[in-house]
N, CA, C and O atoms as a Tinker XYZ file with bonds, in Angstrom:
   400  protein
     1  N     -1.105000  148.556000    3.989000    73     2
     2  CA    -2.333000  147.663000    4.353000    64     1     3
     3  C     -1.609000  146.247000    4.828000    63     2     4     5
     4  O     -0.552000  145.773000    4.410000    81     3
     5  N     -2.621000  145.660000    5.954000    73     3     6
     6  CA    -2.294000  144.169000    6.754000    64     5     7
     7  C     -2.070000  142.730000    5.333000    63     6     8     9
     8  O     -2.750000  142.514000    4.330000    81     7
     9  N     -1.060000  142.147000    5.774000    73     7    10
    10  CA    -2.096000  141.107000    4.050000    64     9    11
    11  C     -2.027000  139.536000    5.437000    63    10    12    13
    12  O     -1.202000  139.376000    6.337000    81    11
    13  N     -3.294000  138.610000    5.041000    73    11    14
    14  CA    -3.312000  137.134000    5.917000    64    13    15
    15  C     -2.494000  136.764000    5.779000    63    14    16    17
    16  O     -2.038000  136.815000    4.637000    81    15
    17  N     -1.672000  136.085000    6.914000    73    15    18
    18  CA    -1.202000  134.386000    6.980000    64    17    19
    19  C     -1.644000  134.180000    5.860000    63    18    20    21
    20  O     -2.550000  134.847000    5.359000    81    19
    21  N     -0.827000  132.834000    5.084000    73    19    22
    22  CA    -1.238000  132.130000    4.233000    64    21    23
    23  C     -0.337000  130.699000    4.206000    63    22    24    25
    24  O     -0.502000  129.813000    3.368000    81    23
    25  N      0.808000  130.661000    5.478000    73    23    26
    26  CA     1.583000  129.749000    5.686000    64    25    27
    27  C      1.563000  128.741000    6.728000    63    26    28    29
    28  O      2.105000  129.092000    7.776000    81    27
    29  N      1.059000  127.549000    6.693000    73    27    30
    30  CA     0.366000  126.660000    7.814000    64    29    31
    31  C      1.444000  127.019000    8.896000    63    30    32    33
    32  O      0.879000  127.211000    9.973000    81    31
    33  N      2.794000  127.175000    8.976000    73    31    34
    34  CA     3.410000  127.397000    9.615000    64    33    35
    35  C      2.967000  128.503000   10.643000    63    34    36    37
    36  O      2.905000  128.662000   11.862000    81    35
    37  N      2.777000  128.970000    9.837000    73    35    38
    38  CA     2.379000  130.592000   10.757000    64    37    39
    39  C      1.527000  130.801000   11.106000    63    38    40    41
    40  O      1.338000  131.767000   11.845000    81    39
    41  N      0.141000  129.563000   10.534000    73    39    42
    42  CA    -0.637000  129.418000   11.343000    64    41    43
    43  C     -0.988000  129.000000   12.252000    63    42    44    45
    44  O     -1.987000  129.282000   12.915000    81    43
    45  N     -0.058000  128.122000   12.438000    73    43    46
    46  CA     0.072000  127.398000   14.267000    64    45    47
    47  C      0.529000  128.425000   15.142000    63    46    48    49
    48  O      0.311000  128.701000   16.321000    81    47
    49  N      0.937000  128.712000   14.606000    73    47    50
    50  CA     2.342000  129.164000   15.747000    64    49    51
    51  C      0.968000  130.851000   16.133000    63    50    52    53
    52  O      0.898000  131.304000   17.275000    81    51
    53  N      0.202000  131.382000   15.100000    73    51    54
    54  CA    -1.220000  132.387000   15.915000    64    53    55
    55  C     -1.640000  131.158000   16.647000    63    54    56    57
    56  O     -0.895000  130.951000   17.604000    81    55
    57  N     -2.430000  130.421000   16.535000    73    55    58
    58  CA    -3.039000  129.367000   17.016000    64    57    59
    59  C     -2.460000  129.256000   18.636000    63    58    60    61
    60  O     -3.117000  129.434000   19.661000    81    59
    61  N     -1.105000  128.927000   18.519000    73    59    62
    62  CA    -0.415000  128.592000   19.511000    64    61    63
    63  C      0.155000  130.112000   20.619000    63    62    64    65
    64  O      0.831000  130.224000   21.643000    81    63
    65  N     -0.456000  130.907000   19.846000    73    63    66
    66  CA     0.251000  132.486000   20.787000    64    65    67
    67  C     -1.820000  132.307000   21.442000    63    66    68    69
    68  O     -2.060000  132.240000   22.647000    81    67
    69  N     -2.849000  132.270000   20.489000    73    67    70
    70  CA    -3.964000  132.747000   20.956000    64    69    71
    71  C     -4.535000  131.443000   22.403000    63    70    72    73
    72  O     -5.281000  131.416000   23.381000    81    71
    73  N     -4.005000  130.948000   21.988000    73    71    74
    74  CA    -3.815000  129.764000   23.388000    64    73    75
    75  C     -3.203000  129.579000   24.195000    63    74    76    77
    76  O     -3.525000  128.817000   25.106000    81    75
    77  N     -1.803000  130.388000   24.124000    73    75    78
    78  CA    -1.098000  130.674000   25.443000    64    77    79
    79  C     -1.521000  131.973000   26.183000    63    78    80    81
    80  O     -0.523000  132.611000   26.519000    81    79
    81  N     -2.507000  132.469000   26.484000    73    79    82
    82  CA    -3.099000  133.305000   27.015000    64    81    83
    83  C     -2.738000  133.571000   28.542000    63    82    84    85
    84  O     -2.802000  132.455000   29.057000    81    83
    85  N     -2.472000  134.279000   29.290000    73    83    86
    86  CA    -2.132000  134.513000   30.330000    64    85    87
    87  C     -3.500000  134.593000   31.612000    63    86    88    89
    88  O     -3.844000  135.749000   31.860000    81    87
    89  N     -4.051000  133.784000   32.185000    73    87    90
    90  CA    -5.533000  134.239000   33.302000    64    89    91
    91  C     -4.712000  135.361000   34.539000    63    90    92    93
    92  O     -3.608000  135.458000   35.076000    81    91
    93  N     -5.490000  135.778000   34.548000    73    91    94
    94  CA    -4.828000  136.231000   36.707000    64    93    95
    95  C     -6.343000  136.081000   37.051000    63    94    96    97
    96  O     -7.513000  136.322000   36.753000    81    95
    97  N     -5.371000  135.455000   37.976000    73    95    98
    98  CA    -6.949000  135.720000   39.706000    64    97    99
    99  C     -6.613000  135.956000   40.695000    63    98   100   101
   100  O     -5.686000  135.248000   41.089000    81    99
   101  N     -7.102000  136.986000   41.616000    73    99   102
   102  CA    -6.505000  137.458000   42.459000    64   101   103
   103  C     -7.154000  136.953000   44.038000    63   102   104   105
   104  O     -8.373000  137.062000   44.167000    81   103
   105  N     -6.319000  136.390000   45.256000    73   103   106
   106  CA    -7.165000  135.560000   45.987000    64   105   107
   107  C     -6.850000  136.700000   47.020000    63   106   108   109
   108  O     -6.202000  137.675000   46.638000    81   107
   109  N     -7.375000  136.591000   48.574000    73   107   110
   110  CA    -7.277000  137.520000   49.788000    64   109   111
   111  C     -6.981000  136.211000   50.859000    63   110   112   113
   112  O     -6.302000  136.269000   51.884000    81   111
   113  N     -7.466000  135.401000   50.487000    73   111   114
   114  CA    -6.431000  134.252000   51.825000    64   113   115
   115  C     -5.990000  133.032000   50.881000    63   114   116   117
   116  O     -6.256000  133.006000   49.679000    81   115
   117  N     -5.518000  132.356000   51.334000    73   115   118
   118  CA    -4.463000  131.194000   51.114000    64   117   119
   119  C     -5.551000  130.152000   50.799000    63   118   120   121
   120  O     -5.611000  129.814000   49.617000    81   119
   121  N     -6.398000  129.600000   51.631000    73   119   122
   122  CA    -7.070000  128.857000   51.753000    64   121   123
   123  C     -8.524000  129.119000   50.685000    63   122   124   125
   124  O     -8.808000  128.045000   50.155000    81   123
   125  N     -9.262000  129.991000   50.354000    73   123   126
   126  CA    -9.828000  130.322000   49.037000    64   125   127
   127  C     -8.467000  129.556000   47.265000    63   126   128   129
   128  O     -8.657000  128.801000   46.312000    81   127
   129  N     -7.368000  130.309000   47.747000    73   127   130
   130  CA    -6.988000  130.106000   46.425000    64   129   131
   131  C     -6.224000  128.700000   46.485000    63   130   132   133
   132  O     -5.852000  128.374000   45.358000    81   131
   133  N     -5.867000  127.727000   47.527000    73   131   134
   134  CA    -5.900000  126.738000   46.957000    64   133   135
   135  C     -7.032000  125.540000   46.332000    63   134   136   137
   136  O     -7.054000  124.657000   45.475000    81   135
   137  N     -7.996000  126.190000   47.440000    73   135   138
   138  CA    -9.787000  125.731000   47.053000    64   137   139
   139  C     -9.340000  125.579000   45.397000    63   138   140   141
   140  O     -8.675000  124.714000   44.827000    81   139
   141  N     -9.930000  126.664000   44.957000    73   139   142
   142  CA   -10.125000  127.332000   43.940000    64   141   143
   143  C     -9.462000  126.163000   42.502000    63   142   144   145
   144  O    -10.060000  125.555000   41.615000    81   143
   145  N     -7.945000  126.277000   42.875000    73   143   146
   146  CA    -6.555000  125.260000   42.267000    64   145   147
   147  C     -6.647000  123.803000   42.309000    63   146   148   149
   148  O     -5.901000  123.043000   41.692000    81   147
   149  N     -7.817000  123.387000   43.242000    73   147   150
   150  CA    -7.553000  122.352000   43.380000    64   149   151
   151  C     -8.726000  121.652000   42.714000    63   150   152   153
   152  O     -8.639000  120.542000   42.188000    81   151
   153  N     -9.865000  122.411000   42.782000    73   151   154
   154  CA   -11.120000  122.283000   42.025000    64   153   155
   155  C    -10.783000  122.487000   40.562000    63   154   156   157
   156  O    -11.630000  121.823000   39.966000    81   155
   157  N     -9.950000  123.087000   39.636000    73   155   158
   158  CA    -9.260000  123.120000   38.414000    64   157   159
   159  C     -8.740000  121.893000   38.211000    63   158   160   161
   160  O     -8.627000  121.589000   37.023000    81   159
   161  N     -8.432000  121.194000   38.903000    73   159   162
   162  CA    -7.660000  119.774000   38.506000    64   161   163
   163  C     -6.081000  119.784000   38.640000    63   162   164   165
   164  O     -5.275000  118.921000   38.291000    81   163
   165  N     -5.837000  121.223000   39.352000    73   163   166
   166  CA    -4.106000  120.669000   39.781000    64   165   167
   167  C     -3.510000  120.538000   41.087000    63   166   168   169
   168  O     -3.923000  120.722000   42.231000    81   167
   169  N     -2.452000  120.178000   40.596000    73   167   170
   170  CA    -2.034000  119.429000   42.227000    64   169   171
   171  C      0.145000  119.690000   42.005000    63   170   172   173
   172  O      1.071000  119.479000   41.222000    81   171
   173  N     -0.123000  120.166000   43.120000    73   171   174
   174  CA     1.336000  120.809000   43.950000    64   173   175
   175  C      2.599000  120.391000   43.028000    63   174   176   177
   176  O      2.716000  119.176000   42.866000    81   175
   177  N      3.383000  121.063000   42.516000    73   175   178
   178  CA     4.515000  120.713000   42.349000    64   177   179
   179  C      6.266000  121.243000   42.884000    63   178   180   181
   180  O      7.296000  120.577000   42.989000    81   179
   181  N      6.006000  122.610000   43.113000    73   179   182
   182  CA     7.290000  122.765000   44.405000    64   181   183
   183  C      6.657000  124.598000   44.696000    63   182   184   185
   184  O      5.874000  125.448000   44.271000    81   183
   185  N      7.632000  124.338000   45.667000    73   183   186
   186  CA     7.062000  125.657000   46.721000    64   185   187
   187  C      8.471000  126.704000   46.463000    63   186   188   189
   188  O      9.634000  126.312000   46.564000    81   187
   189  N      8.085000  127.989000   46.139000    73   187   190
   190  CA     9.991000  128.766000   46.159000    64   189   191
   191  C      9.942000  130.070000   47.250000    63   190   192   193
   192  O      8.913000  130.742000   47.330000    81   191
   193  N     10.957000  130.329000   47.959000    73   191   194
   194  CA    10.378000  131.168000   49.224000    64   193   195
   195  C     11.398000  131.731000   49.432000    63   194   196   197
   196  O     12.288000  130.967000   49.808000    81   195
   197  N     11.827000  133.333000   49.308000    73   195   198
   198  CA    13.107000  134.127000   49.792000    64   197   199
   199  C     12.835000  135.456000   50.285000    63   198   200   201
   200  O     12.890000  136.350000   49.440000    81   199
   201  N     12.533000  135.800000   51.557000    73   199   202
   202  CA    12.318000  136.778000   52.620000    64   201   203
   203  C     10.801000  136.599000   52.256000    63   202   204   205
   204  O     10.102000  135.586000   52.278000    81   203
   205  N     10.515000  137.865000   51.921000    73   203   206
   206  CA     8.910000  138.149000   52.009000    64   205   207
   207  C      7.864000  137.745000   50.335000    63   206   208   209
   208  O      6.685000  138.082000   50.218000    81   207
   209  N      8.729000  136.922000   49.133000    73   207   210
   210  CA     8.426000  136.564000   47.929000    64   209   211
   211  C      8.489000  135.058000   48.055000    63   210   212   213
   212  O      9.391000  134.221000   48.030000    81   211
   213  N      7.035000  135.043000   48.216000    73   211   214
   214  CA     6.631000  133.340000   48.299000    64   213   215
   215  C      5.455000  133.156000   47.175000    63   214   216   217
   216  O      4.314000  133.610000   47.094000    81   215
   217  N      6.241000  132.283000   46.339000    73   215   218
   218  CA     4.823000  131.754000   45.093000    64   217   219
   219  C      5.560000  129.638000   44.890000    63   218   220   221
   220  O      6.516000  128.888000   45.085000    81   219
   221  N      3.929000  129.753000   44.290000    73   219   222
   222  CA     3.956000  128.192000   44.236000    64   221   223
   223  C      4.116000  127.556000   43.069000    63   222   224   225
   224  O      4.139000  128.394000   42.168000    81   223
   225  N      4.284000  126.042000   42.508000    73   223   226
   226  CA     3.811000  125.912000   41.126000    64   225   227
   227  C      3.032000  124.510000   40.999000    63   226   228   229
   228  O      3.454000  123.469000   41.503000    81   227
   229  N      1.975000  124.606000   40.343000    73   227   230
   230  CA     1.050000  123.648000   40.516000    64   229   231
   231  C      0.938000  123.483000   38.779000    63   230   232   233
   232  O      0.825000  124.357000   37.919000    81   231
   233  N      1.013000  122.101000   38.670000    73   231   234
   234  CA     0.302000  121.664000   37.289000    64   233   235
   235  C     -0.749000  120.853000   37.212000    63   234   236   237
   236  O     -1.077000  120.141000   38.161000    81   235
   237  N     -1.530000  120.880000   35.818000    73   235   238
   238  CA    -2.723000  120.316000   35.313000    64   237   239
   239  C     -2.439000  118.171000   35.733000    63   238   240   241
   240  O     -1.521000  117.580000   35.165000    81   239
   241  N     -3.065000  117.673000   36.394000    73   239   242
   242  CA    -3.083000  116.161000   36.440000    64   241   243
   243  C     -3.106000  115.689000   35.180000    63   242   244   245
   244  O     -2.681000  114.553000   34.964000    81   243
   245  N     -3.554000  116.405000   34.252000    73   243   246
   246  CA    -3.760000  115.026000   32.842000    64   245   247
   247  C     -2.597000  115.878000   31.678000    63   246   248   249
   248  O     -1.668000  115.332000   31.083000    81   247
   249  N     -3.011000  117.387000   31.596000    73   247   250
   250  CA    -2.115000  118.092000   30.367000    64   249   251
   251  C     -0.881000  118.393000   31.063000    63   250   252   253
   252  O     -0.319000  118.043000   32.101000    81   251
   253  N     -0.654000  119.274000   29.969000    73   251   254
   254  CA     0.542000  119.874000   30.376000    64   253   255
   255  C      0.408000  122.130000   31.555000    63   254   256   257
   256  O      1.299000  122.867000   31.976000    81   255
   257  N     -0.961000  122.241000   31.559000    73   255   258
   258  CA    -0.808000  123.016000   31.040000    64   257   259
   259  C     -0.122000  123.540000   32.796000    63   258   260   261
   260  O      0.528000  122.574000   33.194000    81   259
   261  N     -0.089000  124.498000   33.689000    73   259   262
   262  CA     0.732000  125.378000   35.065000    64   261   263
   263  C     -0.094000  126.732000   35.788000    63   262   264   265
   264  O     -0.769000  127.679000   35.384000    81   263
   265  N      0.315000  126.294000   36.884000    73   263   266
   266  CA    -0.715000  127.239000   37.697000    64   265   267
   267  C      0.269000  128.596000   38.249000    63   266   268   269
   268  O     -0.625000  129.441000   38.313000    81   267
   269  N      1.219000  129.142000   38.574000    73   267   270
   270  CA     2.020000  129.936000   38.752000    64   269   271
   271  C      1.462000  131.122000   40.349000    63   270   272   273
   272  O      1.519000  132.234000   39.825000    81   271
   273  N      1.287000  131.214000   40.932000    73   271   274
   274  CA     0.988000  132.005000   42.315000    64   273   275
   275  C      2.317000  132.263000   42.931000    63   274   276   277
   276  O      3.420000  131.720000   42.990000    81   275
   277  N      1.782000  133.220000   43.317000    73   275   278
   278  CA     2.730000  134.421000   44.086000    64   277   279
   279  C      2.016000  135.225000   44.938000    63   278   280   281
   280  O      1.048000  135.928000   44.648000    81   279
   281  N      2.691000  135.045000   46.298000    73   279   282
   282  CA     1.957000  136.377000   47.559000    64   281   283
   283  C      3.004000  137.623000   46.786000    63   282   284   285
   284  O      4.098000  137.438000   46.253000    81   283
   285  N      2.398000  138.647000   46.910000    73   283   286
   286  CA     2.291000  139.747000   47.187000    64   285   287
   287  C      1.331000  140.762000   48.206000    63   286   288   289
   288  O      0.176000  140.409000   48.445000    81   287
   289  N      1.913000  142.133000   48.834000    73   287   290
   290  CA     1.574000  143.052000   50.053000    64   289   291
   291  C      0.963000  143.744000   49.162000    63   290   292   293
   292  O      1.765000  144.276000   48.394000    81   291
   293  N     -0.108000  143.965000   48.936000    73   291   294
   294  CA    -1.001000  144.814000   47.898000    64   293   295
   295  C     -2.665000  145.242000   48.801000    63   294   296   297
   296  O     -3.107000  144.958000   49.914000    81   295
   297  N     -3.016000  145.774000   48.023000    73   295   298
   298  CA    -4.597000  146.340000   49.091000    64   297   299
   299  C     -5.204000  145.475000   48.397000    63   298   300   301
   300  O     -4.866000  145.004000   47.312000    81   299
   301  N     -6.950000  145.060000   49.600000    73   299   302
   302  CA    -7.610000  143.476000   49.255000    64   301   303
   303  C     -8.585000  144.189000   47.883000    63   302   304   305
   304  O     -8.792000  143.441000   46.927000    81   303
   305  N     -8.995000  145.222000   47.851000    73   303   306
   306  CA    -9.620000  145.434000   46.605000    64   305   307
   307  C     -9.117000  147.489000   46.740000    63   306   308   309
   308  O     -8.699000  148.281000   47.584000    81   307
   309  N     -9.586000  147.462000   45.104000    73   307   310
   310  CA    -9.564000  148.174000   44.598000    64   309   311
   311  C    -10.126000  149.938000   44.967000    63   310   312   313
   312  O     -9.753000  151.025000   44.526000    81   311
   313  N    -11.025000  149.594000   45.833000    73   311   314
   314  CA   -11.845000  150.890000   46.413000    64   313   315
   315  C    -11.022000  150.910000   48.038000    63   314   316   317
   316  O    -10.634000  152.036000   48.347000    81   315
   317  N    -10.712000  149.731000   49.136000    73   315   318
   318  CA   -10.289000  149.554000   50.107000    64   317   319
   319  C     -8.956000  150.325000   51.005000    63   318   320   321
   320  O     -8.735000  150.912000   49.946000    81   319
   321  N     -8.818000  150.394000   51.127000    73   319   322
   322  CA    -8.291000  151.093000   52.000000    64   321   323
   323  C     -7.094000  150.093000   52.336000    63   322   324   325
   324  O     -5.881000  150.211000   52.159000    81   323
   325  N     -7.833000  149.109000   52.861000    73   323   326
   326  CA    -7.188000  147.527000   53.998000    64   325   327
   327  C     -6.065000  147.092000   53.374000    63   326   328   329
   328  O     -6.162000  147.112000   52.147000    81   327
   329  N     -5.031000  146.704000   53.810000    73   327   330
   330  CA    -4.041000  146.420000   52.858000    64   329   331
   331  C     -3.272000  144.938000   53.467000    63   330   332   333
   332  O     -3.381000  144.806000   54.686000    81   331
   333  N     -2.741000  144.160000   52.951000    73   331   334
   334  CA    -2.704000  142.385000   53.431000    64   333   335
   335  C     -2.236000  142.121000   52.132000    63   334   336   337
   336  O     -2.023000  142.982000   51.278000    81   335
   337  N     -2.036000  140.546000   51.966000    73   335   338
   338  CA    -0.934000  139.500000   51.810000    64   337   339
   339  C     -2.263000  138.962000   50.185000    63   338   340   341
   340  O     -3.324000  138.352000   50.318000    81   339
   341  N     -1.801000  139.344000   49.195000    73   339   342
   342  CA    -2.693000  139.286000   48.225000    64   341   343
   343  C     -2.368000  137.625000   47.827000    63   342   344   345
   344  O     -1.219000  137.241000   48.047000    81   343
   345  N     -3.196000  136.801000   47.343000    73   343   346
   346  CA    -2.484000  135.789000   46.266000    64   345   347
   347  C     -2.909000  135.861000   44.942000    63   346   348   349
   348  O     -4.088000  136.057000   44.646000    81   347
   349  N     -1.516000  135.632000   43.676000    73   347   350
   350  CA    -1.962000  135.887000   42.635000    64   349   351
   351  C     -2.129000  134.516000   42.146000    63   350   352   353
   352  O     -1.780000  133.624000   42.919000    81   351
   353  N     -2.577000  134.205000   41.059000    73   351   354
   354  CA    -3.152000  132.732000   40.052000    64   353   355
   355  C     -2.779000  133.509000   38.914000    63   354   356   357
   356  O     -3.408000  134.557000   38.769000    81   355
   357  N     -1.727000  133.179000   37.910000    73   355   358
   358  CA    -1.610000  133.236000   36.916000    64   357   359
   359  C     -1.704000  131.365000   36.540000    63   358   360   361
   360  O     -1.337000  130.427000   37.248000    81   359
   361  N     -2.368000  131.356000   35.103000    73   359   362
   362  CA    -2.534000  130.270000   34.176000    64   361   363
   363  C     -1.826000  129.832000   33.316000    63   362   364   365
   364  O     -2.219000  130.108000   32.183000    81   363
   365  N     -0.844000  129.200000   33.381000    73   363   366
   366  CA    -0.022000  129.271000   31.869000    64   365   367
   367  C     -0.806000  127.812000   30.931000    63   366   368   369
   368  O     -1.407000  126.864000   31.435000    81   367
   369  N     -0.584000  128.022000   29.747000    73   367   370
   370  CA    -0.779000  126.439000   28.636000    64   369   371
   371  C      0.758000  126.106000   29.231000    63   370   372   373
   372  O      0.730000  125.429000   30.259000    81   371
   373  N      2.019000  126.456000   28.774000    73   371   374
   374  CA     3.239000  126.247000   28.758000    64   373   375
   375  C      3.579000  126.912000   29.941000    63   374   376   377
   376  O      3.087000  127.951000   30.381000    81   375
   377  N      4.570000  126.137000   30.470000    73   375   378
   378  CA     4.781000  126.622000   31.293000    64   377   379
   379  C      6.754000  127.387000   30.933000    63   378   380   381
   380  O      7.612000  126.991000   30.145000    81   379
   381  N      6.767000  128.683000   32.051000    73   379   382
   382  CA     7.452000  129.416000   31.349000    64   381   383
   383  C      8.988000  129.450000   31.958000    63   382   384   385
   384  O      9.007000  130.503000   32.596000    81   383
   385  N     10.535000  128.705000   32.105000    73   383   386
   386  CA    11.115000  128.901000   32.696000    64   385   387
   387  C     11.226000  130.003000   32.508000    63   386   388   389
   388  O     12.390000  130.060000   32.112000    81   387
   389  N     10.802000  131.118000   32.497000    73   387   390
   390  CA    11.677000  132.253000   32.163000    64   389   391
   391  C     11.199000  133.104000   34.073000    63   390   392   393
   392  O     11.853000  133.993000   34.618000    81   391
   393  N     10.610000  132.792000   34.332000    73   391   394
   394  CA     9.838000  133.383000   35.685000    64   393   395
   395  C     11.399000  132.660000   37.118000    63   394   396   397
   396  O     12.013000  133.476000   37.805000    81   395
   397  N     11.625000  131.407000   37.196000    73   395   398
   398  CA    12.020000  130.541000   37.960000    64   397   399
   399  C     13.298000  130.946000   37.229000    63   398   400
   400  O     14.366000  130.398000   37.503000    81   399
């Protein structure tokens, strides 16, 4: 039987975990991805590139929210056989240094 947490410290930790969910969005073109990020209010922070692996980090203008963008060679849609560069956008509330 599960017991609800009564510790105020545990409740704040659970709230932090709920708030730090990762949102993943995929785009077929770099321009669409960049337009989407700019509409959300993010600014460019840094770019990493090694051979085929490309990634870009953006941060929000006002708060600690970050976005990590990476490119992969994948199918454009789950039902098509066309392959190409797909840009994956991951939104974080807090930056994760494990990625870099």
